[in-house]
LOGUKOL-200755 format. One record per residue (C-alpha): x, y, z; residue in three letters. Coordinates in steps of 0.001 Angstrom, whole numbers, padded with zeros to 6 digits, always signed. Example, Ala and Ser with C-alpha at 12.3 -4.5 7.8 and 13.67 -1.06 7.14 Angstrom:
2
+012300-004500+007800ala +013670-001060+007140ser 
***
This chain:
124
-009586+004509-014473unk -008792+008222-014764unk -012051+009148-013016unk -011248+006758-010147unk -007779+008249-009730unk -009237+011753-009846unk -011727+010856-007094unk -008956+009433-004901unk -006807+012507-005516unk -009761+014711-004579unk -010188+012761-001330unk -006528+013199-000416unk -006519+016918-001185unk -009887+017931+000285unk -010251+015723+003365unk -008160+017062+006234unk -006014+014391+007857unk -006267+011896+004985unk -003402+009379+005088unk -004589+007113+002302unk -007575+006156+000207unk -008447+003159-001950unk -011184+001866-004195unk -011618-001812-003361unk -013413-004752-004972unk -014796-006740-002037unk -015569-009777-004168unk -011850-010288-004854unk -010264-008280-002028unk -008147-006364-004526unk -007594-002620-004500unk -008465-001211-007926unk -006730+002076-007140unk -004845+003484-004148unk -003354+006815-003219unk -001523+007842-000086unk +001457+007326+002158unk +002381+003640+001856unk +005055+004131+004539unk +002294+004851+007043unk -000008+002063+005841unk +000099-000618+003131unk -003188+000159+001417unk -003226-003109-000543unk -002983-005173+002647unk -005557-002922+004341unk -007904-003296+001358unk -007723-007078+001513unk -008245-007156+005279unk -011165-004760+005257unk -012828-006810+002552unk -013372-009409+005279unk -014962-006732+007490unk -017422-005743+004755unk -018259-009352+003905unk -018840-010195+007583unk -021213-007259+008036unk -023148-008147+004883unk -023476-011779+006058unk -024668-010633+009484unk -027240-008300+007949unk -028505-011166+005804unk -028729-013568+008773unk -030633-010963+010787unk -032809-010168+007768unk -032020-006475+008164unk -033418-004199+005499unk -031469-001348+003963unk -027880-000937+002938unk -024623-000007+004618unk -023983+003728+004272unk -020576+003616+005889unk -018558+001806+008523unk -016180+003394+011021unk -013264+001714+012741unk -011704+003894+015427unk -008101+003226+016413unk -006076+005203+018947unk -004307+007197+016229unk -006500+006718+013149unk -010018+006554+011793unk -010767+004020+009045unk -013890+004761+006992unk -015451+002229+004634unk -018153+003417+002229unk -019764+000987-000240unk -020193+002354-003761unk -023889+002462-004620unk -023842+004060-008045unk -024182+002439-011428unk -021506-000254-011965unk -020356+000151-008358unk -021744-003113-007031unk -019125-005002-005049unk -016898-001954-004521unk -016127+000227-001529unk -014108+003345-000811unk -011644+002979+002033unk -010290+006117+003712unk -007678+006283+006475unk -007470+009459+008559unk -005017+010791+011114unk -007229+011084+014180unk -005461+014200+015520unk -005922+016171+012289unk -009233+014864+010958unk -012729+016220+011352unk -014690+012967+011295unk -018098+014466+010472unk -016690+016488+007590unk -014677+013512+006314unk -017809+011335+006260unk -019717+014057+004414unk -016989+014529+001798unk -016512+010787+001314unk -020269+010427+000738unk -020140+013193-001857unk -017170+011575-003620unk -018945+008215-003644unk -022087+009765-005125unk -020066+011408-007908unk -017855+008387-008609unk -018211+006823-012043unk -016766+003334-012287unk 
***
């Protein structure tokens, strides 16, 4: 658990414009860990809702018989970016990182790069 919290803390401190971050179990829809401004966004509700997004994409990929895996998913809102990155490492099956960014302050390319690095280093 300490490593998860450290990874989330790293995301909040190193990714410009980060509002909140969560590690989510998409089999249950539960956030395993969250960090951020809950006044701006209820990360537990967002985690549960975005679980449906991940499940829908996985079902669609299966129906279309698409090969490969999801690297990340981007949802662009007028004021925010929402990034979803499945965890691919050992013991990470069924988990994803969820990052919310302030669109005015964030560098999307850099945020995606840093989130990928955090995911690669994450030990669950």
